[in-house]
PDB file as gemmi writes it, atoms N, CA and C in Angstrom:
CRYST1    1.000    1.000    1.000  90.00  90.00  90.00 P 1                      
ATOM      1  N   MET A   1     124.268 111.903  91.407  1.00  0.00           N  
ATOM      2  CA  MET A   1     123.805 110.852  92.299  1.00  0.00           C  
ATOM      3  C   MET A   1     122.284 110.822  92.288  1.00  0.00           C  
ATOM      4  N   GLY A   2     121.694 109.668  92.028  1.00  0.00           N  
ATOM      5  CA  GLY A   2     120.257 109.501  92.088  1.00  0.00           C  
ATOM      6  C   GLY A   2     119.831 109.022  93.457  1.00  0.00           C  
ATOM      7  N   GLU A   3     118.653 109.458  93.874  1.00  0.00           N  
ATOM      8  CA  GLU A   3     118.114 109.008  95.152  1.00  0.00           C  
ATOM      9  C   GLU A   3     116.654 108.636  94.987  1.00  0.00           C  
ATOM     10  N   ILE A   4     116.236 107.721  95.823  1.00  0.00           N  
ATOM     11  CA  ILE A   4     114.847 107.327  95.935  1.00  0.00           C  
ATOM     12  C   ILE A   4     114.564 107.195  97.428  1.00  0.00           C  
ATOM     13  N   LEU A   5     113.337 107.445  97.832  1.00  0.00           N  
ATOM     14  CA  LEU A   5     112.975 107.228  99.230  1.00  0.00           C  
ATOM     15  C   LEU A   5     112.530 105.781  99.351  1.00  0.00           C  
ATOM     16  N   GLY A   6     113.309 104.986 100.079  1.00  0.00           N  
ATOM     17  CA  GLY A   6     112.970 103.588 100.293  1.00  0.00           C  
ATOM     18  C   GLY A   6     112.079 103.449 101.515  1.00  0.00           C  
ATOM     19  N   ILE A   7     110.975 102.736 101.349  1.00  0.00           N  
ATOM     20  CA  ILE A   7     110.022 102.492 102.438  1.00  0.00           C  
ATOM     21  C   ILE A   7     109.917 100.985 102.640  1.00  0.00           C  
ATOM     22  N   ASP A   8     110.018 100.549 103.899  1.00  0.00           N  
ATOM     23  CA  ASP A   8     109.869  99.138 104.247  1.00  0.00           C  
ATOM     24  C   ASP A   8     108.667  99.001 105.161  1.00  0.00           C  
ATOM     25  N   VAL A   9     107.626  98.336 104.670  1.00  0.00           N  
ATOM     26  CA  VAL A   9     106.427  98.108 105.476  1.00  0.00           C  
ATOM     27  C   VAL A   9     106.590  96.762 106.163  1.00  0.00           C  
ATOM     28  N   GLY A  10     106.627  96.792 107.487  1.00  0.00           N  
ATOM     29  CA  GLY A  10     106.764  95.568 108.262  1.00  0.00           C  
ATOM     30  C   GLY A  10     105.601  95.393 109.217  1.00  0.00           C  
ATOM     31  N   GLY A  11     105.539  94.248 109.840  1.00  0.00           N  
ATOM     32  CA  GLY A  11     104.449  93.954 110.762  1.00  0.00           C  
ATOM     33  C   GLY A  11     104.451  94.820 112.001  1.00  0.00           C  
ATOM     34  N   SER A  12     105.620  95.289 112.435  1.00  0.00           N  
ATOM     35  CA  SER A  12     105.679  96.110 113.647  1.00  0.00           C  
ATOM     36  C   SER A  12     106.071  97.556 113.372  1.00  0.00           C  
ATOM     37  N   GLY A  13     106.675  97.823 112.200  1.00  0.00           N  
ATOM     38  CA  GLY A  13     107.097  99.186 111.927  1.00  0.00           C  
ATOM     39  C   GLY A  13     107.172  99.483 110.444  1.00  0.00           C  
ATOM     40  N   ILE A  14     106.986 100.755 110.103  1.00  0.00           N  
ATOM     41  CA  ILE A  14     107.159 101.247 108.743  1.00  0.00           C  
ATOM     42  C   ILE A  14     108.371 102.160 108.794  1.00  0.00           C  
ATOM     43  N   LYS A  15     109.397 101.770 108.032  1.00  0.00           N  
ATOM     44  CA  LYS A  15     110.667 102.477 108.078  1.00  0.00           C  
ATOM     45  C   LYS A  15     110.952 103.104 106.725  1.00  0.00           C  
ATOM     46  N   GLY A  16     111.720 104.184 106.737  1.00  0.00           N  
ATOM     47  CA  GLY A  16     112.093 104.800 105.473  1.00  0.00           C  
ATOM     48  C   GLY A  16     113.343 105.628 105.607  1.00  0.00           C  
ATOM     49  N   ALA A  17     114.004 105.827 104.455  1.00  0.00           N  
ATOM     50  CA  ALA A  17     115.179 106.685 104.364  1.00  0.00           C  
ATOM     51  C   ALA A  17     115.503 106.895 102.892  1.00  0.00           C  
ATOM     52  N   PRO A  18     116.083 108.042 102.562  1.00  0.00           N  
ATOM     53  CA  PRO A  18     116.574 108.228 101.194  1.00  0.00           C  
ATOM     54  C   PRO A  18     117.726 107.267 100.930  1.00  0.00           C  
ATOM     55  N   VAL A  19     117.732 106.690  99.718  1.00  0.00           N  
ATOM     56  CA  VAL A  19     118.733 105.704  99.350  1.00  0.00           C  
ATOM     57  C   VAL A  19     119.456 106.175  98.089  1.00  0.00           C  
ATOM     58  N   ASN A  20     120.775 106.110  98.126  1.00  0.00           N  
ATOM     59  CA  ASN A  20     121.582 106.404  96.946  1.00  0.00           C  
ATOM     60  C   ASN A  20     121.393 105.232  95.985  1.00  0.00           C  
ATOM     61  N   THR A  21     120.856 105.499  94.806  1.00  0.00           N  
ATOM     62  CA  THR A  21     120.546 104.404  93.877  1.00  0.00           C  
ATOM     63  C   THR A  21     121.786 103.807  93.223  1.00  0.00           C  
ATOM     64  N   GLU A  22     122.914 104.480  93.327  1.00  0.00           N  
ATOM     65  CA  GLU A  22     124.150 103.942  92.751  1.00  0.00           C  
ATOM     66  C   GLU A  22     124.865 103.015  93.721  1.00  0.00           C  
ATOM     67  N   THR A  23     124.866 103.373  95.026  1.00  0.00           N  
ATOM     68  CA  THR A  23     125.607 102.589  96.012  1.00  0.00           C  
ATOM     69  C   THR A  23     124.714 101.712  96.887  1.00  0.00           C  
ATOM     70  N   GLY A  24     123.416 102.040  96.952  1.00  0.00           N  
ATOM     71  CA  GLY A  24     122.503 101.309  97.824  1.00  0.00           C  
ATOM     72  C   GLY A  24     122.577 101.752  99.277  1.00  0.00           C  
ATOM     73  N   GLU A  25     123.386 102.771  99.559  1.00  0.00           N  
ATOM     74  CA  GLU A  25     123.547 103.248 100.935  1.00  0.00           C  
ATOM     75  C   GLU A  25     122.499 104.299 101.279  1.00  0.00           C  
ATOM     76  N   LEU A  26     122.130 104.325 102.561  1.00  0.00           N  
ATOM     77  CA  LEU A  26     121.213 105.355 103.043  1.00  0.00           C  
ATOM     78  C   LEU A  26     121.954 106.689 103.076  1.00  0.00           C  
ATOM     79  N   SER A  27     121.299 107.743 102.609  1.00  0.00           N  
ATOM     80  CA  SER A  27     121.945 109.058 102.616  1.00  0.00           C  
ATOM     81  C   SER A  27     121.520 109.894 103.824  1.00  0.00           C  
ATOM     82  N   GLN A  28     120.536 109.390 104.583  1.00  0.00           N  
ATOM     83  CA  GLN A  28     120.113 110.009 105.839  1.00  0.00           C  
ATOM     84  C   GLN A  28     119.736 108.881 106.789  1.00  0.00           C  
ATOM     85  N   PRO A  29     119.708 109.169 108.086  1.00  0.00           N  
ATOM     86  CA  PRO A  29     119.303 108.122 109.039  1.00  0.00           C  
ATOM     87  C   PRO A  29     117.869 107.657 108.789  1.00  0.00           C  
ATOM     88  N   ARG A  30     117.647 106.396 109.054  1.00  0.00           N  
ATOM     89  CA  ARG A  30     116.333 105.773 108.898  1.00  0.00           C  
ATOM     90  C   ARG A  30     115.341 106.365 109.894  1.00  0.00           C  
ATOM     91  N   PHE A  31     114.079 106.493 109.477  1.00  0.00           N  
ATOM     92  CA  PHE A  31     112.994 106.973 110.323  1.00  0.00           C  
ATOM     93  C   PHE A  31     111.961 105.852 110.428  1.00  0.00           C  
ATOM     94  N   ARG A  32     111.458 105.606 111.640  1.00  0.00           N  
ATOM     95  CA  ARG A  32     110.521 104.495 111.872  1.00  0.00           C  
ATOM     96  C   ARG A  32     109.285 104.974 112.609  1.00  0.00           C  
ATOM     97  N   ILE A  33     108.131 104.457 112.160  1.00  0.00           N  
ATOM     98  CA  ILE A  33     106.846 104.687 112.820  1.00  0.00           C  
ATOM     99  C   ILE A  33     106.202 103.312 113.014  1.00  0.00           C  
ATOM    100  N   PRO A  34     105.587 103.050 114.171  1.00  0.00           N  
ATOM    101  CA  PRO A  34     104.908 101.758 114.347  1.00  0.00           C  
ATOM    102  C   PRO A  34     103.829 101.542 113.277  1.00  0.00           C  
ATOM    103  N   THR A  35     103.713 100.313 112.822  1.00  0.00           N  
ATOM    104  CA  THR A  35     102.663  99.950 111.870  1.00  0.00           C  
ATOM    105  C   THR A  35     101.316 100.077 112.576  1.00  0.00           C  
ATOM    106  N   PRO A  36     100.341 100.729 111.929  1.00  0.00           N  
ATOM    107  CA  PRO A  36      99.028 100.876 112.570  1.00  0.00           C  
ATOM    108  C   PRO A  36      98.358  99.516 112.778  1.00  0.00           C  
ATOM    109  N   ILE A  37      97.526  99.467 113.809  1.00  0.00           N  
ATOM    110  CA  ILE A  37      96.762  98.263 114.105  1.00  0.00           C  
ATOM    111  C   ILE A  37      95.285  98.629 114.076  1.00  0.00           C  
ATOM    112  N   PRO A  38      94.468  97.985 113.252  1.00  0.00           N  
ATOM    113  CA  PRO A  38      94.846  96.993 112.247  1.00  0.00           C  
ATOM    114  C   PRO A  38      95.561  97.664 111.071  1.00  0.00           C  
ATOM    115  N   ALA A  39      96.379  96.891 110.379  1.00  0.00           N  
ATOM    116  CA  ALA A  39      97.195  97.409 109.276  1.00  0.00           C  
ATOM    117  C   ALA A  39      96.406  97.369 107.957  1.00  0.00           C  
ATOM    118  N   LYS A  40      95.316  98.141 107.939  1.00  0.00           N  
ATOM    119  CA  LYS A  40      94.476  98.221 106.738  1.00  0.00           C  
ATOM    120  C   LYS A  40      95.088  99.197 105.736  1.00  0.00           C  
ATOM    121  N   PRO A  41      94.690  99.088 104.461  1.00  0.00           N  
ATOM    122  CA  PRO A  41      95.323  99.890 103.412  1.00  0.00           C  
ATOM    123  C   PRO A  41      95.397 101.392 103.676  1.00  0.00           C  
ATOM    124  N   LYS A  42      94.311 102.033 103.984  1.00  0.00           N  
ATOM    125  CA  LYS A  42      94.328 103.494 104.150  1.00  0.00           C  
ATOM    126  C   LYS A  42      95.210 103.901 105.332  1.00  0.00           C  
ATOM    127  N   ALA A  43      95.145 103.159 106.428  1.00  0.00           N  
ATOM    128  CA  ALA A  43      95.951 103.487 107.611  1.00  0.00           C  
ATOM    129  C   ALA A  43      97.441 103.333 107.316  1.00  0.00           C  
ATOM    130  N   VAL A  44      97.814 102.286 106.592  1.00  0.00           N  
ATOM    131  CA  VAL A  44      99.217 102.088 106.238  1.00  0.00           C  
ATOM    132  C   VAL A  44      99.675 103.180 105.272  1.00  0.00           C  
ATOM    133  N   ALA A  45      98.833 103.525 104.302  1.00  0.00           N  
ATOM    134  CA  ALA A  45      99.184 104.591 103.350  1.00  0.00           C  
ATOM    135  C   ALA A  45      99.397 105.921 104.071  1.00  0.00           C  
ATOM    136  N   LYS A  46      98.573 106.219 105.059  1.00  0.00           N  
ATOM    137  CA  LYS A  46      98.743 107.454 105.831  1.00  0.00           C  
ATOM    138  C   LYS A  46     100.054 107.432 106.622  1.00  0.00           C  
ATOM    139  N   THR A  47     100.425 106.272 107.146  1.00  0.00           N  
ATOM    140  CA  THR A  47     101.684 106.152 107.877  1.00  0.00           C  
ATOM    141  C   THR A  47     102.869 106.313 106.928  1.00  0.00           C  
ATOM    142  N   ILE A  48     102.774 105.731 105.742  1.00  0.00           N  
ATOM    143  CA  ILE A  48     103.818 105.933 104.738  1.00  0.00           C  
ATOM    144  C   ILE A  48     103.940 107.422 104.421  1.00  0.00           C  
ATOM    145  N   HIS A  49     102.811 108.106 104.326  1.00  0.00           N  
ATOM    146  CA  HIS A  49     102.826 109.546 104.052  1.00  0.00           C  
ATOM    147  C   HIS A  49     103.556 110.309 105.165  1.00  0.00           C  
ATOM    148  N   GLN A  50     103.429 109.871 106.397  1.00  0.00           N  
ATOM    149  CA  GLN A  50     104.163 110.508 107.501  1.00  0.00           C  
ATOM    150  C   GLN A  50     105.669 110.370 107.304  1.00  0.00           C  
ATOM    151  N   VAL A  51     106.109 109.211 106.822  1.00  0.00           N  
ATOM    152  CA  VAL A  51     107.539 109.002 106.552  1.00  0.00           C  
ATOM    153  C   VAL A  51     107.985 109.937 105.424  1.00  0.00           C  
ATOM    154  N   VAL A  52     107.181 110.035 104.387  1.00  0.00           N  
ATOM    155  CA  VAL A  52     107.486 110.918 103.259  1.00  0.00           C  
ATOM    156  C   VAL A  52     107.619 112.362 103.749  1.00  0.00           C  
ATOM    157  N   LYS A  53     106.678 112.795 104.592  1.00  0.00           N  
ATOM    158  CA  LYS A  53     106.719 114.168 105.117  1.00  0.00           C  
ATOM    159  C   LYS A  53     107.940 114.396 106.012  1.00  0.00           C  
ATOM    160  N   GLN A  54     108.349 113.382 106.753  1.00  0.00           N  
ATOM    161  CA  GLN A  54     109.517 113.505 107.625  1.00  0.00           C  
ATOM    162  C   GLN A  54     110.746 113.951 106.834  1.00  0.00           C  
ATOM    163  N   PHE A  55     110.867 113.438 105.623  1.00  0.00           N  
ATOM    164  CA  PHE A  55     112.023 113.767 104.787  1.00  0.00           C  
ATOM    165  C   PHE A  55     111.731 114.910 103.809  1.00  0.00           C  
ATOM    166  N   GLU A  56     110.511 115.470 103.896  1.00  0.00           N  
ATOM    167  CA  GLU A  56     110.089 116.515 102.952  1.00  0.00           C  
ATOM    168  C   GLU A  56     110.347 116.045 101.522  1.00  0.00           C  
ATOM    169  N   TRP A  57     109.974 114.791 101.260  1.00  0.00           N  
ATOM    170  CA  TRP A  57     110.294 114.128 100.006  1.00  0.00           C  
ATOM    171  C   TRP A  57     109.270 114.452  98.930  1.00  0.00           C  
ATOM    172  N   THR A  58     109.750 114.738  97.727  1.00  0.00           N  
ATOM    173  CA  THR A  58     108.865 114.992  96.587  1.00  0.00           C  
ATOM    174  C   THR A  58     109.239 114.141  95.378  1.00  0.00           C  
ATOM    175  N   GLY A  59     110.288 113.337  95.506  1.00  0.00           N  
ATOM    176  CA  GLY A  59     110.739 112.509  94.393  1.00  0.00           C  
ATOM    177  C   GLY A  59     110.076 111.142  94.394  1.00  0.00           C  
ATOM    178  N   LYS A  60     110.720 110.217  93.739  1.00  0.00           N  
ATOM    179  CA  LYS A  60     110.200 108.854  93.632  1.00  0.00           C  
ATOM    180  C   LYS A  60     110.400 108.092  94.934  1.00  0.00           C  
ATOM    181  N   ILE A  61     109.467 107.165  95.186  1.00  0.00           N  
ATOM    182  CA  ILE A  61     109.583 106.296  96.355  1.00  0.00           C  
ATOM    183  C   ILE A  61     109.442 104.842  95.907  1.00  0.00           C  
ATOM    184  N   GLY A  62     110.102 103.955  96.624  1.00  0.00           N  
ATOM    185  CA  GLY A  62     109.981 102.522  96.417  1.00  0.00           C  
ATOM    186  C   GLY A  62     109.488 101.895  97.704  1.00  0.00           C  
ATOM    187  N   VAL A  63     108.644 100.884  97.586  1.00  0.00           N  
ATOM    188  CA  VAL A  63     108.028 100.286  98.770  1.00  0.00           C  
ATOM    189  C   VAL A  63     108.268  98.783  98.799  1.00  0.00           C  
ATOM    190  N   GLY A  64     108.854  98.316  99.902  1.00  0.00           N  
ATOM    191  CA  GLY A  64     108.941  96.889 100.179  1.00  0.00           C  
ATOM    192  C   GLY A  64     107.737  96.522 101.035  1.00  0.00           C  
ATOM    193  N   PHE A  65     107.007  95.489 100.639  1.00  0.00           N  
ATOM    194  CA  PHE A  65     105.738  95.165 101.292  1.00  0.00           C  
ATOM    195  C   PHE A  65     105.663  93.669 101.555  1.00  0.00           C  
ATOM    196  N   PRO A  66     105.163  93.257 102.745  1.00  0.00           N  
ATOM    197  CA  PRO A  66     105.152  91.832 103.122  1.00  0.00           C  
ATOM    198  C   PRO A  66     104.006  91.049 102.472  1.00  0.00           C  
ATOM    199  N   ALA A  67     104.045  90.949 101.145  1.00  0.00           N  
ATOM    200  CA  ALA A  67     102.990  90.243 100.421  1.00  0.00           C  
ATOM    201  C   ALA A  67     103.476  89.954  99.008  1.00  0.00           C  
ATOM    202  N   ILE A  68     102.693  89.188  98.295  1.00  0.00           N  
ATOM    203  CA  ILE A  68     102.936  89.004  96.870  1.00  0.00           C  
ATOM    204  C   ILE A  68     102.327  90.217  96.174  1.00  0.00           C  
ATOM    205  N   VAL A  69     103.173  90.952  95.431  1.00  0.00           N  
ATOM    206  CA  VAL A  69     102.728  92.145  94.719  1.00  0.00           C  
ATOM    207  C   VAL A  69     103.166  92.007  93.266  1.00  0.00           C  
ATOM    208  N   ARG A  70     102.218  92.154  92.362  1.00  0.00           N  
ATOM    209  CA  ARG A  70     102.521  92.102  90.922  1.00  0.00           C  
ATOM    210  C   ARG A  70     101.876  93.309  90.266  1.00  0.00           C  
ATOM    211  N   GLY A  71     102.674  94.055  89.507  1.00  0.00           N  
ATOM    212  CA  GLY A  71     102.141  95.231  88.821  1.00  0.00           C  
ATOM    213  C   GLY A  71     101.529  96.238  89.779  1.00  0.00           C  
ATOM    214  N   GLY A  72     102.045  96.276  91.010  1.00  0.00           N  
ATOM    215  CA  GLY A  72     101.542  97.208  92.017  1.00  0.00           C  
ATOM    216  C   GLY A  72     100.348  96.702  92.801  1.00  0.00           C  
ATOM    217  N   LYS A  73      99.763  95.577  92.398  1.00  0.00           N  
ATOM    218  CA  LYS A  73      98.559  95.036  93.044  1.00  0.00           C  
ATOM    219  C   LYS A  73      98.929  93.931  94.036  1.00  0.00           C  
ATOM    220  N   VAL A  74      98.283  93.955  95.208  1.00  0.00           N  
ATOM    221  CA  VAL A  74      98.560  93.004  96.289  1.00  0.00           C  
ATOM    222  C   VAL A  74      97.735  91.722  96.095  1.00  0.00           C  
ATOM    223  N   TYR A  75      98.419  90.568  96.176  1.00  0.00           N  
ATOM    224  CA  TYR A  75      97.767  89.273  95.983  1.00  0.00           C  
ATOM    225  C   TYR A  75      97.757  88.391  97.225  1.00  0.00           C  
ATOM    226  N   SER A  76      98.389  88.833  98.313  1.00  0.00           N  
ATOM    227  CA  SER A  76      98.381  88.067  99.553  1.00  0.00           C  
ATOM    228  C   SER A  76      98.515  89.060 100.708  1.00  0.00           C  
ATOM    229  N   ALA A  77      98.410  88.559 101.935  1.00  0.00           N  
ATOM    230  CA  ALA A  77      98.525  89.448 103.092  1.00  0.00           C  
ATOM    231  C   ALA A  77      99.197  88.712 104.245  1.00  0.00           C  
ATOM    232  N   ALA A  78     100.427  89.118 104.562  1.00  0.00           N  
ATOM    233  CA  ALA A  78     101.162  88.565 105.692  1.00  0.00           C  
ATOM    234  C   ALA A  78     101.543  89.744 106.583  1.00  0.00           C  
ATOM    235  N   ASN A  79     101.192  89.691 107.841  1.00  0.00           N  
ATOM    236  CA  ASN A  79     101.475  90.766 108.799  1.00  0.00           C  
ATOM    237  C   ASN A  79     100.714  92.056 108.504  1.00  0.00           C  
ATOM    238  N   VAL A  80      99.756  91.999 107.602  1.00  0.00           N  
ATOM    239  CA  VAL A  80      98.880  93.139 107.327  1.00  0.00           C  
ATOM    240  C   VAL A  80      97.450  92.606 107.220  1.00  0.00           C  
ATOM    241  N   HIS A  81      96.495  93.485 107.220  1.00  0.00           N  
ATOM    242  CA  HIS A  81      95.082  93.099 107.195  1.00  0.00           C  
ATOM    243  C   HIS A  81      94.709  92.441 105.867  1.00  0.00           C  
ATOM    244  N   LYS A  82      93.806  91.476 105.923  1.00  0.00           N  
ATOM    245  CA  LYS A  82      93.414  90.745 104.707  1.00  0.00           C  
ATOM    246  C   LYS A  82      92.746  91.637 103.661  1.00  0.00           C  
ATOM    247  N   THR A  83      92.293  92.832 104.056  1.00  0.00           N  
ATOM    248  CA  THR A  83      91.677  93.743 103.085  1.00  0.00           C  
ATOM    249  C   THR A  83      92.684  94.276 102.065  1.00  0.00           C  
ATOM    250  N   TRP A  84      93.966  93.989 102.267  1.00  0.00           N  
ATOM    251  CA  TRP A  84      94.980  94.378 101.284  1.00  0.00           C  
ATOM    252  C   TRP A  84      94.834  93.594  99.993  1.00  0.00           C  
ATOM    253  N   ILE A  85      94.327  92.361 100.066  1.00  0.00           N  
ATOM    254  CA  ILE A  85      94.240  91.520  98.874  1.00  0.00           C  
ATOM    255  C   ILE A  85      93.358  92.217  97.839  1.00  0.00           C  
ATOM    256  N   GLY A  86      93.930  92.438  96.651  1.00  0.00           N  
ATOM    257  CA  GLY A  86      93.235  93.126  95.571  1.00  0.00           C  
ATOM    258  C   GLY A  86      93.495  94.622  95.516  1.00  0.00           C  
ATOM    259  N   THR A  87      94.142  95.170  96.534  1.00  0.00           N  
ATOM    260  CA  THR A  87      94.429  96.613  96.577  1.00  0.00           C  
ATOM    261  C   THR A  87      95.573  96.953  95.630  1.00  0.00           C  
ATOM    262  N   ASP A  88      95.433  98.066  94.917  1.00  0.00           N  
ATOM    263  CA  ASP A  88      96.519  98.570  94.080  1.00  0.00           C  
ATOM    264  C   ASP A  88      97.413  99.421  94.981  1.00  0.00           C  
ATOM    265  N   LEU A  89      98.429  98.794  95.543  1.00  0.00           N  
ATOM    266  CA  LEU A  89      99.336  99.446  96.491  1.00  0.00           C  
ATOM    267  C   LEU A  89     100.045 100.632  95.853  1.00  0.00           C  
ATOM    268  N   GLU A  90     100.508 100.447  94.642  1.00  0.00           N  
ATOM    269  CA  GLU A  90     101.235 101.515  93.958  1.00  0.00           C  
ATOM    270  C   GLU A  90     100.354 102.761  93.793  1.00  0.00           C  
ATOM    271  N   MET A  91      99.118 102.566  93.359  1.00  0.00           N  
ATOM    272  CA  MET A  91      98.212 103.692  93.165  1.00  0.00           C  
ATOM    273  C   MET A  91      97.825 104.321  94.506  1.00  0.00           C  
ATOM    274  N   LEU A  92      97.523 103.503  95.507  1.00  0.00           N  
ATOM    275  CA  LEU A  92      97.121 103.999  96.814  1.00  0.00           C  
ATOM    276  C   LEU A  92      98.211 104.868  97.438  1.00  0.00           C  
ATOM    277  N   VAL A  93      99.444 104.393  97.421  1.00  0.00           N  
ATOM    278  CA  VAL A  93     100.563 105.142  98.012  1.00  0.00           C  
ATOM    279  C   VAL A  93     100.833 106.407  97.195  1.00  0.00           C  
ATOM    280  N   GLY A  94     100.764 106.298  95.882  1.00  0.00           N  
ATOM    281  CA  GLY A  94     100.965 107.467  95.031  1.00  0.00           C  
ATOM    282  C   GLY A  94      99.933 108.548  95.283  1.00  0.00           C  
ATOM    283  N   GLU A  95      98.679 108.144  95.402  1.00  0.00           N  
ATOM    284  CA  GLU A  95      97.607 109.116  95.666  1.00  0.00           C  
ATOM    285  C   GLU A  95      97.756 109.742  97.047  1.00  0.00           C  
ATOM    286  N   GLU A  96      98.105 108.949  98.029  1.00  0.00           N  
ATOM    287  CA  GLU A  96      98.230 109.450  99.412  1.00  0.00           C  
ATOM    288  C   GLU A  96      99.410 110.398  99.569  1.00  0.00           C  
ATOM    289  N   THR A  97     100.528 110.080  98.926  1.00  0.00           N  
ATOM    290  CA  THR A  97     101.758 110.858  99.140  1.00  0.00           C  
ATOM    291  C   THR A  97     101.988 111.936  98.086  1.00  0.00           C  
ATOM    292  N   GLY A  98     101.382 111.771  96.925  1.00  0.00           N  
ATOM    293  CA  GLY A  98     101.646 112.697  95.828  1.00  0.00           C  
ATOM    294  C   GLY A  98     102.968 112.415  95.135  1.00  0.00           C  
ATOM    295  N   CYS A  99     103.607 111.305  95.483  1.00  0.00           N  
ATOM    296  CA  CYS A  99     104.891 110.925  94.896  1.00  0.00           C  
ATOM    297  C   CYS A  99     104.704 109.820  93.860  1.00  0.00           C  
ATOM    298  N   ILE A 100     105.609 109.768  92.932  1.00  0.00           N  
ATOM    299  CA  ILE A 100     105.621 108.654  91.979  1.00  0.00           C  
ATOM    300  C   ILE A 100     106.135 107.439  92.736  1.00  0.00           C  
ATOM    301  N   THR A 101     105.360 106.375  92.700  1.00  0.00           N  
ATOM    302  CA  THR A 101     105.703 105.153  93.424  1.00  0.00           C  
ATOM    303  C   THR A 101     106.216 104.127  92.426  1.00  0.00           C  
ATOM    304  N   VAL A 102     107.436 103.675  92.639  1.00  0.00           N  
ATOM    305  CA  VAL A 102     108.067 102.704  91.742  1.00  0.00           C  
ATOM    306  C   VAL A 102     108.644 101.560  92.561  1.00  0.00           C  
ATOM    307  N   GLY A 103     108.868 100.452  91.944  1.00  0.00           N  
ATOM    308  CA  GLY A 103     109.555  99.353  92.627  1.00  0.00           C  
ATOM    309  C   GLY A 103     108.802  98.787  93.803  1.00  0.00           C  
ATOM    310  N   VAL A 104     107.486  98.723  93.700  1.00  0.00           N  
ATOM    311  CA  VAL A 104     106.687  98.122  94.771  1.00  0.00           C  
ATOM    312  C   VAL A 104     106.871  96.613  94.694  1.00  0.00           C  
ATOM    313  N   ASN A 105     107.263  96.015  95.824  1.00  0.00           N  
ATOM    314  CA  ASN A 105     107.401  94.554  95.838  1.00  0.00           C  
ATOM    315  C   ASN A 105     107.230  94.017  97.226  1.00  0.00           C  
TER     316      ASN A 105                                                      
END                                                                             
């Protein structure tokens, strides 16, 4: 069974849980932390890192993000600070968490 830590960045909360990649089901209960205000890149990355630490996760993570993201780079900003535009989300989250970040969208 393969697993990935799924992270959902929302306007009011950042949620995460390990996900079975074969069934799409959560393998542990979801954990939620309020989205920082303002939701600037470094603050959001630190909050994502808290979710990663909650699960003592060292594997791959995937991030759902409320923006247009191509190749890991953010091209718009909805429910997050405008300073996200141009940020390499994949690299930022990877550097902050020490995890391989895949499936950023």
